[in-house]
C-alpha positions as CSV (number, residue, x, y, z in Angstrom):
1,X,78.4,178.3,76.2
2,X,82.1,177.7,76.3
3,X,83.4,174.4,77.5
4,X,86.9,173.8,78.8
5,X,89.3,172.8,76.1
6,X,91.4,169.6,76.4
7,X,94.1,170.3,79.0
8,X,92.4,173.2,80.7
9,X,91.2,173.1,84.2
10,X,87.5,172.2,84.6
11,X,85.4,173.5,87.4
12,X,84.9,171.4,90.4
13,X,81.4,172.1,91.8
14,X,82.5,170.3,95.1
15,X,85.2,172.8,95.7
16,X,83.2,175.8,95.2
17,X,80.4,174.4,97.3
18,X,83.0,173.6,100.0
19,X,84.2,177.2,100.0
20,X,80.7,178.4,100.6
21,X,80.0,175.9,103.2
22,X,83.1,176.6,105.1
23,X,82.1,180.3,105.3
24,X,78.4,179.7,106.1
25,X,78.6,179.4,109.9
26,X,80.4,182.8,110.0
27,X,77.9,184.5,107.8
28,X,77.9,185.1,104.1
29,X,81.2,184.6,102.5
30,X,83.2,187.9,101.7
31,X,83.1,187.3,97.9
32,X,83.6,191.1,97.4
33,X,87.1,190.6,98.8
34,X,87.9,187.5,96.7
35,X,89.7,188.2,93.4
36,X,91.6,185.2,92.0
37,X,92.5,185.1,88.4
38,X,89.7,183.7,86.2
39,X,89.8,179.9,86.1
40,X,87.6,179.5,83.0
41,X,84.0,179.4,81.9
42,X,81.5,177.0,83.6
43,X,78.6,175.4,81.8
44,X,76.1,176.9,84.2
45,X,73.2,179.1,83.6
46,X,70.8,181.1,85.9
47,X,67.6,181.3,83.9
48,X,65.3,184.3,83.9
49,X,62.9,182.4,86.0
50,X,65.6,181.6,88.7
51,X,66.5,178.1,87.9
52,X,70.2,177.0,88.1
53,X,71.2,174.7,85.2
54,X,74.6,173.0,85.2
55,X,75.7,171.1,82.0
56,X,72.1,171.0,80.8
57,X,70.5,169.7,84.0
58,X,68.7,171.7,86.6
59,X,70.2,171.8,90.1
60,X,67.2,170.8,92.2
61,X,68.8,170.8,95.6
62,X,67.8,174.0,97.1
63,X,70.6,173.8,99.7
64,X,73.2,173.5,96.9
65,X,71.7,176.4,94.9
66,X,71.8,178.5,98.2
67,X,75.4,177.6,98.5
68,X,76.3,178.5,94.9
69,X,74.2,181.9,95.4
70,X,76.2,182.8,98.3
71,X,79.5,182.8,96.3
72,X,78.1,184.6,93.3
73,X,79.8,187.8,92.3
74,X,79.1,190.3,89.6
75,X,81.9,192.3,87.8
76,X,80.6,194.7,85.3
77,X,78.1,192.6,83.2
78,X,79.7,189.4,84.0
79,X,78.9,186.8,86.8
80,X,81.3,184.5,88.6
81,X,81.2,181.8,91.1
82,X,84.2,182.5,93.3
83,X,86.3,181.1,96.1
84,X,89.5,182.6,97.5
85,X,91.4,180.6,94.9
86,X,89.0,180.0,92.0
87,X,86.8,182.1,89.7
88,X,84.5,180.6,87.2
89,X,82.4,182.6,84.8
90,X,78.8,181.7,84.4
91,X,75.7,182.9,82.4
92,X,73.0,184.8,84.0
93,X,70.0,185.3,81.5
94,X,68.6,188.4,83.3
95,X,69.1,188.9,87.1
96,X,70.4,186.1,89.3
97,X,67.4,186.3,91.7
98,X,63.7,186.6,91.4
99,X,61.8,188.7,93.9
100,X,58.7,186.5,94.5
101,X,56.8,188.3,97.3
102,X,56.6,191.8,99.0
103,X,55.4,192.8,102.2
104,X,54.3,196.5,102.9
105,X,53.8,197.9,106.3
106,X,52.9,201.5,107.3
107,X,51.8,204.3,105.0
108,X,53.2,207.4,103.4
109,X,56.7,208.3,104.2
110,X,56.7,205.7,107.0
111,X,56.0,202.9,104.7
112,X,58.4,200.0,104.6
113,X,58.6,197.6,101.7
114,X,60.3,194.3,102.2
115,X,60.9,191.7,99.3
116,X,61.7,188.0,99.4
117,X,63.6,186.3,96.7
118,X,63.1,182.7,95.3
119,X,66.0,181.5,97.5
120,X,64.4,183.0,100.7
121,X,66.6,186.1,101.1
122,X,64.8,189.2,102.3
123,X,65.7,192.9,102.3
124,X,64.0,196.2,102.7
125,X,63.8,198.4,99.7
126,X,65.8,201.4,100.7
127,X,69.1,203.3,100.0
128,X,71.1,200.1,100.2
129,X,68.6,198.0,98.3
130,X,67.1,200.5,95.8
131,X,64.3,199.7,93.4
132,X,64.9,200.6,89.8
133,X,63.0,200.1,86.6
134,X,64.7,199.5,83.4
135,X,63.5,201.2,80.1
136,X,61.0,198.3,79.6
137,X,59.6,199.2,83.1
138,X,60.7,195.9,84.6
139,X,61.4,196.4,88.3
140,X,64.8,195.2,89.9
141,X,66.0,195.6,93.4
142,X,69.7,195.3,94.5
143,X,70.0,192.5,96.9
144,X,73.7,192.6,97.8
145,X,77.1,193.6,96.3
146,X,75.7,194.7,92.9
147,X,73.5,191.5,92.5
148,X,69.8,192.2,91.7
149,X,66.6,190.5,91.9
150,X,63.9,191.0,89.2
151,X,60.6,191.3,90.8
152,X,57.9,188.9,89.4
153,X,54.7,190.3,88.1
154,X,52.5,189.7,91.1
155,X,55.1,191.5,93.4
156,X,55.2,194.4,91.0
157,X,51.5,194.7,91.0
158,X,51.5,194.7,94.8
159,X,53.9,197.5,94.7
160,X,51.5,199.4,92.3
161,X,48.7,198.9,94.8
162,X,50.7,200.9,97.3
163,X,51.7,203.6,94.8
164,X,51.0,207.3,95.6
165,X,51.5,210.6,93.8
166,X,54.4,212.6,95.2
167,X,55.2,216.0,93.6
168,X,53.5,214.8,90.3
169,X,55.2,211.5,90.1
170,X,53.7,208.0,90.8
171,X,55.9,205.7,93.0
172,X,56.1,204.3,96.5
173,X,57.9,205.1,99.8
174,X,60.2,202.7,101.6
175,X,63.1,203.3,103.9
176,X,62.4,207.1,103.9
177,X,62.9,207.3,100.1
178,X,60.5,207.7,97.3
179,X,60.9,205.3,94.4
180,X,59.2,206.3,91.2
181,X,57.4,203.5,89.3
182,X,58.7,204.7,86.1
183,X,62.2,204.5,84.8
184,X,63.7,207.4,86.6
185,X,65.7,207.9,89.7
186,X,64.6,207.6,93.3
187,X,64.7,210.8,95.6
188,X,64.5,211.5,99.2
189,X,61.6,213.5,100.3
C-alpha cells in the first residue's frame, strides 16, 4: 500500500462521503461521467470477503460503506473512489462486491435469476448483468459500470441446482439468455 508522501494531498473520506451523500437523493452518482485527475493512492482495501478496510481498521458502519460503494469506479484493472473533483485509487483484492444470495423463479427459458450483494444491491442475471466464470470456475456477475460481484459458494451451488443441459452444455437460463456454468461465453437461445 502506498501512503501519501510529505507535502502530497491526503484523501479526505468526509469529502468523498459528502459527494456520495449529495447525489443519493437523486439516485446513484454518475461516477461513469466523473473523470478528475488522480489525486493519489488511498490506504483502503476491499477484501475478498467484502470488508472495507481503511488504514488498517475495518469500516463497520454499513451506511458509510454503501456511500463509498456508490462512488466506486473501475478503470481497466484499477479501482477508484471518485467525486467530480477527486479520484483516489484503492485496492480491491478480488471483486468489490460479494453475491450472497440468489433467487430463482420460473423454469426453462422463462427462468429469472436475481442475485443480492453483501451491500443489499440486487440485479437480474441478464445481458446487462451477465454471469461469467473465470478459468478457476469462480462465478462473477456484473453489477454496474464494469463492477462485479463474486458469488459466494452457497449462491453458486443454488445456481447449479437450477442448471440444465442446453445443446450439450450445462448452464442456466436467466433474462432469456443461457449462461454456461463452465468458463465459456453465454449465448441467446
